[in-house]
C-alpha positions as CSV (number, residue, x, y, z in Angstrom):
1,M,-0.2,0.1,0.0
2,K,1.4,3.5,-1.0
3,L,0.5,7.1,-1.4
4,R,0.4,9.2,-4.6
5,Y,-1.4,12.5,-5.4
6,F,-4.8,12.0,-6.8
7,S,-3.8,14.1,-9.8
8,E,-1.0,11.6,-10.8
9,V,-3.5,8.6,-10.1
10,L,-5.8,10.3,-12.8
11,A,-3.3,10.9,-15.2
12,D,-2.4,7.2,-15.4
13,H,-5.7,5.8,-14.6
14,P,-8.1,8.5,-16.1
15,Q,-11.2,6.0,-15.4
16,T,-10.9,6.5,-11.6
17,V,-14.0,7.9,-9.7
18,A,-13.1,10.0,-6.6
19,G,-14.8,8.8,-3.6
20,W,-14.4,12.5,-2.1
21,Q,-16.4,14.9,-4.3
22,R,-15.7,18.7,-4.4
23,G,-18.6,20.8,-3.5
24,D,-20.4,24.1,-4.1
25,G,-20.4,27.2,-2.0
26,D,-19.0,26.6,1.7
27,M,-18.5,22.8,1.2
28,V,-15.1,22.3,0.2
29,I,-15.0,18.2,-0.4
30,A,-17.2,15.6,1.0
31,N,-17.5,12.0,1.0
32,P,-20.9,10.3,2.4
33,G,-19.2,7.9,4.5
34,Y,-16.3,9.7,5.8
35,G,-17.2,13.4,6.5
36,T,-17.5,16.8,5.1
37,I,-14.8,19.6,5.1
38,V,-16.4,23.1,5.0
39,H,-15.2,26.6,4.8
40,L,-15.9,28.6,7.9
41,A,-15.0,32.1,9.0
42,V,-13.9,32.7,12.9
43,C,-15.8,36.0,13.8
44,R,-15.8,38.6,16.5
45,D,-19.1,38.8,18.7
46,D,-20.4,41.4,16.6
47,G,-19.8,39.4,13.4
48,R,-16.7,40.9,11.9
49,P,-14.6,38.4,10.4
50,M,-11.2,37.6,12.0
51,Y,-9.9,34.8,9.8
52,D,-11.1,31.7,7.9
53,L,-10.3,28.1,8.1
54,P,-11.5,24.6,7.0
55,A,-13.2,22.5,9.4
56,W,-13.8,18.7,9.1
57,A,-17.2,17.1,10.4
58,E,-17.1,13.3,10.9
59,P,-19.8,10.8,11.4
60,P,-19.6,10.0,15.2
61,G,-17.4,6.9,15.0
62,A,-15.5,5.3,18.1
63,I,-12.0,4.6,19.2
64,I,-11.8,1.6,21.6
65,V,-9.5,0.5,24.4
66,P,-9.7,-3.7,24.4
67,V,-9.1,-4.9,27.7
68,T,-8.7,-8.8,28.7
69,A,-9.6,-10.4,31.9
70,D,-6.1,-10.3,33.3
71,G,-6.3,-6.3,32.5
72,R,-4.0,-5.9,29.5
73,V,-5.0,-3.5,26.8
74,V,-4.8,-4.6,23.2
75,M,-2.9,-2.4,20.5
76,I,-2.9,-3.6,16.9
77,E,0.0,-2.7,14.3
78,N,-2.0,-1.0,11.4
79,L,-0.3,0.3,8.1
80,R,-1.1,3.7,7.9
81,P,-0.5,5.0,4.5
82,I,-0.6,8.9,5.2
83,A,1.5,8.9,8.7
84,P,5.4,9.9,8.1
85,S,7.8,7.0,8.3
86,N,10.7,7.2,10.5
87,A,13.1,8.4,7.9
88,G,13.2,11.8,9.1
89,P,11.3,15.3,9.8
90,G,8.3,15.7,7.5
91,V,8.2,18.6,4.9
92,Y,5.1,20.4,4.2
93,P,3.6,19.6,1.6
94,P,5.6,16.3,1.3
95,P,7.3,16.5,-2.0
96,D,8.1,12.6,-1.7
97,L,5.2,10.6,-0.9
98,G,7.5,7.8,-0.8
99,R,8.6,8.9,2.8
100,Q,4.9,8.5,3.8
101,G,3.3,5.4,5.5
102,R,4.4,3.3,8.4
103,I,3.3,0.7,10.8
104,S,1.3,2.6,13.4
105,L,0.7,0.8,17.1
106,E,-2.6,1.9,18.1
107,F,-6.2,1.0,19.7
108,P,-8.8,0.1,17.0
109,R,-11.0,2.7,15.7
110,G,-13.3,3.6,12.8
111,F,-16.5,5.0,11.2
112,P,-20.0,3.8,11.9
113,L,-21.9,2.1,9.0
114,A,-25.3,3.7,7.9
115,G,-27.5,3.6,10.4
116,E,-25.1,2.3,13.1
117,R,-24.7,4.1,16.6
118,A,-21.2,4.7,18.1
119,Q,-21.4,2.0,20.8
120,E,-22.3,-0.5,17.8
121,A,-19.6,0.7,15.7
122,A,-17.1,0.3,18.6
123,R,-18.0,-3.4,19.0
124,R,-18.0,-4.3,15.3
125,E,-14.3,-2.3,14.8
126,T,-13.0,-3.9,17.7
127,E,-13.9,-7.6,16.5
128,E,-13.0,-6.8,12.8
129,E,-9.4,-5.4,13.9
130,T,-8.4,-7.9,16.6
131,N,-10.5,-10.8,15.8
132,L,-11.0,-11.3,19.5
133,R,-14.9,-11.6,20.6
134,V,-16.2,-8.7,22.5
135,L,-18.1,-9.2,25.9
136,H,-19.1,-5.7,26.8
137,V,-18.7,-2.0,25.6
138,A,-18.9,0.9,27.9
139,L,-18.3,4.7,26.9
140,I,-15.5,6.2,29.1
141,G,-15.1,9.7,27.4
142,E,-14.6,11.6,24.1
143,C,-11.7,13.3,22.5
144,N,-10.8,15.9,19.7
145,P,-8.2,14.9,17.1
146,N,-7.5,18.7,16.7
147,T,-9.8,21.3,18.3
148,T,-9.0,24.0,15.9
149,Y,-10.2,22.1,12.6
150,F,-12.6,19.2,13.9
151,L,-16.3,20.0,14.5
152,T,-17.2,16.7,16.2
153,N,-15.7,14.8,19.2
154,L,-14.9,11.2,18.9
155,P,-16.2,8.8,21.4
156,V,-14.0,6.6,23.5
157,F,-15.0,3.2,24.3
158,M,-13.7,0.3,26.7
159,A,-14.3,-3.1,25.4
160,R,-13.9,-6.2,27.5
161,V,-12.7,-8.9,25.2
162,A,-12.2,-12.9,25.3
163,L,-9.4,-14.6,23.9
164,E,-11.8,-16.2,21.4
165,Q,-11.9,-15.9,17.7
166,A,-14.6,-13.4,16.6
167,F,-14.8,-14.6,13.0
168,A,-15.4,-10.8,12.0
169,Q,-14.9,-9.8,8.5
170,P,-11.9,-7.6,8.0
171,D,-12.1,-4.1,6.4
172,V,-10.5,-4.9,3.0
173,H,-9.2,-1.5,2.8
174,E,-6.9,-2.0,6.1
175,E,-3.9,-3.8,6.8
176,I,-3.8,-5.1,10.2
177,G,-0.6,-7.0,11.6
178,A,0.3,-8.4,14.8
179,L,-1.8,-7.8,18.2
180,H,0.1,-6.5,21.2
181,F,-1.0,-7.4,24.6
182,L,0.1,-4.9,27.2
183,T,0.1,-4.0,30.8
184,V,-0.9,-0.2,31.2
185,P,2.9,0.4,32.5
186,E,4.2,-1.4,29.2
187,A,1.6,0.8,27.1
188,L,3.0,3.7,28.9
189,S,6.5,3.0,28.1
190,L,5.8,2.7,24.4
191,V,4.4,6.0,24.4
192,A,7.3,7.6,26.3
193,A,9.7,5.7,23.8
194,G,7.9,7.3,21.1
195,K,6.5,4.0,19.8
196,V,3.0,5.2,19.7
197,I,2.3,8.1,17.6
198,C,-1.4,8.1,17.2
199,A,-2.6,10.9,19.2
200,L,-6.2,9.2,19.4
201,T,-4.5,6.3,20.8
202,K,-2.7,8.1,23.4
203,A,-6.0,10.0,24.3
204,A,-7.8,6.9,24.8
205,L,-5.1,5.2,26.8
206,L,-5.4,8.4,29.2
207,H,-9.2,8.1,29.6
208,Y,-8.7,4.5,30.4
209,I,-6.2,5.4,33.3
210,A,-8.3,8.0,34.2
211,Q,-11.2,5.5,35.0
212,G,-9.0,4.2,37.9
213,H,-6.7,1.7,36.0
214,S,-3.5,2.8,37.5
215,A,-0.2,3.1,35.5
216,T,1.4,0.7,38.4
217,E,-1.3,-1.8,38.1
218,K,-0.1,-5.5,37.4
219,Q,-1.3,-8.3,35.4
220,G,-3.2,-11.2,37.0
């Protein structure tokens, strides 16, 4: 899986249909399943504009902290084509997309299907990405990827999982690798070492700890 600018793809494959469609007026670009980017203005209380900016509205999906019976959290290796590699600091905009893409250690997350509630999405995404059977799902908070640009918050769930195969159908657009079963201290050590770059995963782990799951708790 690699990244290319869409204009380059169209030059080589002119029959390609974009899932994200440009809009009119304040709608910049949109995809029915993944969200809408709109053009907004931040104004003073009297309505006078200060500056404009794009804002992203997403369907209320979920990020999930899977937890086993012995208190370990489950992270997945997920190939993220957008995330910068370890080749060095990124350049904006990236002239060489070959430097983009890396395996990211993170918690399961995803968008809801049509008509699906966030809690239902949390259960499904956990089983799809870990292939572990979900026993119980509970809302433990919410987070925002970037409070300047995102109009919607993302619910954070905890999912109790059994070490049993879920027989879930994986998303064909994702490449999920190994599972990592970690105590809370082990997960925090990976964050401290820079091994976890996903901000949503870090936020979800903090929510889990804030629920009373101490950074000093042990397996067992």
